[in-house]
N, C-alpha and C positions, 0 to 999 in steps of 0.2 A: 580519587581518582583511577589508581592502581585497581582497585577493587573492582571497579565498573571495566573497567578495559577490554576484557574478554564477552562483556555481552555489548559492546558497543564498535568491537571491532569485527564480532559474527554477526551483525545484524548490517554492517556495512557490505561483508562480502556476500552475505544473501541475498542483498538486493541489487550489490551489482552482477551477479551471475544470473538473478532474473531479470532485467533490464539489457542486459546484455544481447539479447534478440530483436530488441527494438529498433537500431536504427539499420539493422539489416532483415528483415521479417521478409521485404521479396525476394532475397537468395533462399527464405525455408521453404514457402508458396506463392502459387503463381493468384493473384484476382485477390481483391481487398476482402470480401467472404472468408474465403480460408488463412488469410494471415490474421482475420479476428479472431478465427476461433487458434492459432496457434499462439497468440498472444494473453486467448483467456482461457488457454488449457493448465494453465499458471496458476490463476486466479480459481480455476475450479478446485486445485487441489486444496489451494491452501482454505477455502471459504468453507470446504466438507469437514476441514482441520480444526479450525482456530477455536471454534467454544468446545468442544471437547478437550480439546488443550489446556483450553482458561479452567472449566468447570477440573479437572487432572492436578493442574497448578494449586488450588485449593485442596485439594488433598494429598497429594502425593511431594507437592513441593514444586519451586518451578525448576531446582538445577538439571535435573534427571532429562525433562523435556526438549530443554537448552541442550544438552549433548547430543540428543537422537534427532534434533533439527538440523543441528551441523554437521554428523554423519550422513544422514538423508542428504543435505545440499550436495556435501563431495561426490556423492555416489554420484546423485542424478547428474552433475555435472559429467564424471566420467561416462556415464553412459550415453548422455545426448552427444560428446563428443565419438562417440563408437557409431551411435546410427542416427545420422543428422537431419533425417528424412521422413517421411512417411507416414503413417501409426505409430511405429516406435516411438518417433519424435514426441507425438503428440504424448503418449505416455507416460514418458518420460520428463515433459515436461506436467503434467498434471504430478508427477513422484517429485518435484523439483517443488512445486506447490506445497505436498502436503510436508516437507520438511520445513518450507519455510513460514506455516501454521502454527509448525511445534514451535517452532524458535519466538516468534513474533509475541502470540501470548504469553509464552511463559515469561520473555523478557519484557513486557508491561505487567502483566499482574508484578513481576518483581520489581519493576520500575514503581508501578504506582502504590507497592504494597510498602515504600521504604518513607523514614519520616520525613522527607524532604519532597512528596509526590513529584509537584508541579515541574522541577526545577530537573530533577531526574528523568521525568519522564519527556521534556523537552528535550532532551540529551540526547534520548533512545533515540526520538523522531527525526530529529537533527543527523544523526549517523544512519539513518533509515534514508534519509533523502541525497544525503551524502554518496552513498552508495550505486543510487540511481542515478547520479548524476555522472559520476564517475566508469560505473556499469556504458552509459551510453557513448561518452566520452571516448574511452578508450576502444571501447569498440567501434566505434565510426575511423578513430585515427589510426588499428591496427588492420583495419578492412581496405582501406585507402593503399599503408606504409606495404602491407606484406599479400594483399589479392588475396587474401580470402576470409570471409566471413566469421569465422569459427576460430580467427586469433582472440576474442574476444573474452569465449566462453573459456578456454584453453587458459589465458591467464588468471579467470577467476576460480576454476577449478584448483587451479596449484595455489590461489592464497587462502582456498577454503581446508588446505592442510593445516595450517598451523592455527587456524580460528578452531577447528577441530580440537585439537590438540589443548587448545588454551581452555577450552570447556569444559574441561574435565577439574578447574581452579575455583567454578564457579560457587558463593555460599549463599544460602538463600538471605532475605532480607528479614528483620527481626521487627518489623511492627505486625501487631498483634490487636486483636477488638472488634475485627469484622461481622458482623453479623450474616447467617445462613441465608445462602439465596434463594428464593421462593421464587421460582421462574414466571408462575402465573401472575405475582404478584408484578414481577418486572415487565410485564412485557404491559400491565394495565395501565403501569403508569407513566412508559417509557418506550412505547411503542412509535410517536409520530418522531417519537429524537432519532431512535436507531434507522426510521424510515429516512431521514433527511440523511443522518451517513451514509446509505447505501447509492445515493443520488448524488450527492455534495461531494465527498469525497471520492467517489467511484470516476466521476468526471471526467479528472486528470488522467485516469486509463483508459478512457473510452477517445479523448482529444488521442492521445498519444497513439491510442491504436487504428484512427484510419486517416492520421496525418501523412506518415510515409505514401500511403498508396494514391493520395489527394496531388502531395506537390509531387511524387515521384523525383526528387531532389537524391542529391550525392547524397551516401550516408554520413559522410564526413559532416555535412550542413545542417542534415538531419538532427545528427547528434545536439549538436549548439545548440539548436532551435528549443529542441525540448530540453533540455538539458537547464532550459532557465526557468521551466516550471517546478524544480526540485532543488534549484537556486533559489527561488521566493519563497518557497515550504522551509529549506532551512532558516531563513531568518527572519521568515515569519512565526517559527516555533521558538527561535530562543526570545526574540523581541515582547511576545507575546504576555508570556507569563507575568508579565510586567503589570498588567493591567488586567481586570475582571470583568470575565465576559458571563451572562448570563445565556442562558440556552437558548432557551427562545427566540427572545429579540434578538440577536447576534444570528439564528438560523437565518429568520426573515429578514434581513437585511443581505448576508450574505446571496443568499440565493436568488437575488433578483440581481446583482450585482455580479454575479457567477455566470446566472441568463447570456447578461450584455456582455460579459468578457469571452463567451463562448461562441457569440453568435460573432465578433470582432475577431478572434480567431480564426475564421475563414477567410475573412480578408487583407489578415495581417500577423503574423508568430508575435507581431510584439506585443500580443495579448497573453500568451504564454504567460509568462511572470504571474501579471495580474491570476489568473486562475490558480496557479501555485499556491501565491501568499495567500487568497482566501481558503484555500484549502489547509495551509497550516493554523490561519484563525480557529478556522470550523475543529482542527486537532484537537487543541490547547481547550481551546473550552470545553471539548466532552470530555479527554482524560483530567482538567482537573474535576468537573463535574460531578465525573463517576468516582473519584478519590472522595466526594465530598458526600455519596451517597452511606458511607458506613457498611455497605453490604462488601462481601468479599468481592475481591479485586478479578481473580480469574477468572470468574463468572463474568462480571461485569466486563472486563476488558474484553471477555475472549465475545460477549454478544456483541461491543462494538466493532472489535474485529469481522468477525463474521458478515455483519453491516459493510462494512467496508468493501470485503471482497465479494461479497454478491453484490457489490456496485460497479466493480475492477472486471468479474466475469460475465454479469448480465449486460452490465451498459454496455461495452466492448462489445462482445458478443452482436450484438441491438444497435449497435453505428454501424462493425461492418457490415451486416445484413441488410442495411439501409440504405449504406452507401453503394453496396454491390445492384441492388434492385433499385431503388429509386435516385441514388446519384450523391453524390458527398455532400452538395446544397441542402437536401432534403434531412441526410445526416447530422447536419448540424443544428437546423431547425428542428429537427427531435430530441436532441442533448438540450436546447438553450430551454426547449417548452418544458421539457420534464424539472428543468432546475427553477424556472422562475414556478412553477406550480406547487414545491414544496412551500411558499411563505402562505399558502392558505392552511393546512391542517394542522401545521407546527402549532397553532394555539391553543389546538386539544388536549397538547402534551403535560401532563401534570408536574410532570419534571422535578418531584420532591426529594426532598434530601433530609438528609438528621442535621447538616450544617457542623 
């Protein structure tokens, strides 16, 4: 565990800082559409970075990218505190996403190249979601206690200092023997697998992006409600590695369940844990499967992260635009329809692996 601690603490801080805007989005921007843009700007930066970071992890190792990601996270937190509105806010949210993209791809490449990839990747995803939970809860509570929406960002920016320092003690994983990535072949064999990741994993971010504007609840209440998504994901990623999930049938069943859960979340926040748990099952099944392919894990996890961040970026923005233009019911119906639609094409995925 001491060897893993810098990775786990680092991803906890990166995710907590990224989520510190969610329960106080109305304080950063007015209207569902603009709030969706502020939320998704971070994911745009990550989306642009995760694939190059994954490929670079195969070439130069994960450790340098982990350190760079933590330093960028620290810098972005300071800059958001100094410029918390308008275009500068959007720019620095993108910078924050770039740092997270560097760190997450490198961390997952590091974990999936470990001799026990399923267990280690589960720890990384659990720390990731724990950070998202704490980011929500701490920001909501601090906003209520101190009457400032910047308190959560300030807290996690301070915690980014020791995280960045600990990044310099990270050492590379020992596992070798992966085949070189052939992107044309990967796209041919796994295209629908990655499309499913776009929709099903990105669905959690899309729901979180529009729910604050939909309910208009107090930030501390919103924080508790949205945190149940990530708490359920933490539980799922720690339990699911005990089972074997094949990608295509798992995705088909999960997509239909996800559609029902998204529709239910329009009526009650008690559907949020179901959304989170389903997302956790998909992530565990996907990462375990990617480790089985025998292809360089930086490239494979980079593609997976690209797919998930594409979902967080574009589904969140799309849901915000739909809510602003046609109402919140239309936005929830759109998301549920997209989730259900995934069940059809996933059967075309070859999903080949070396075993």
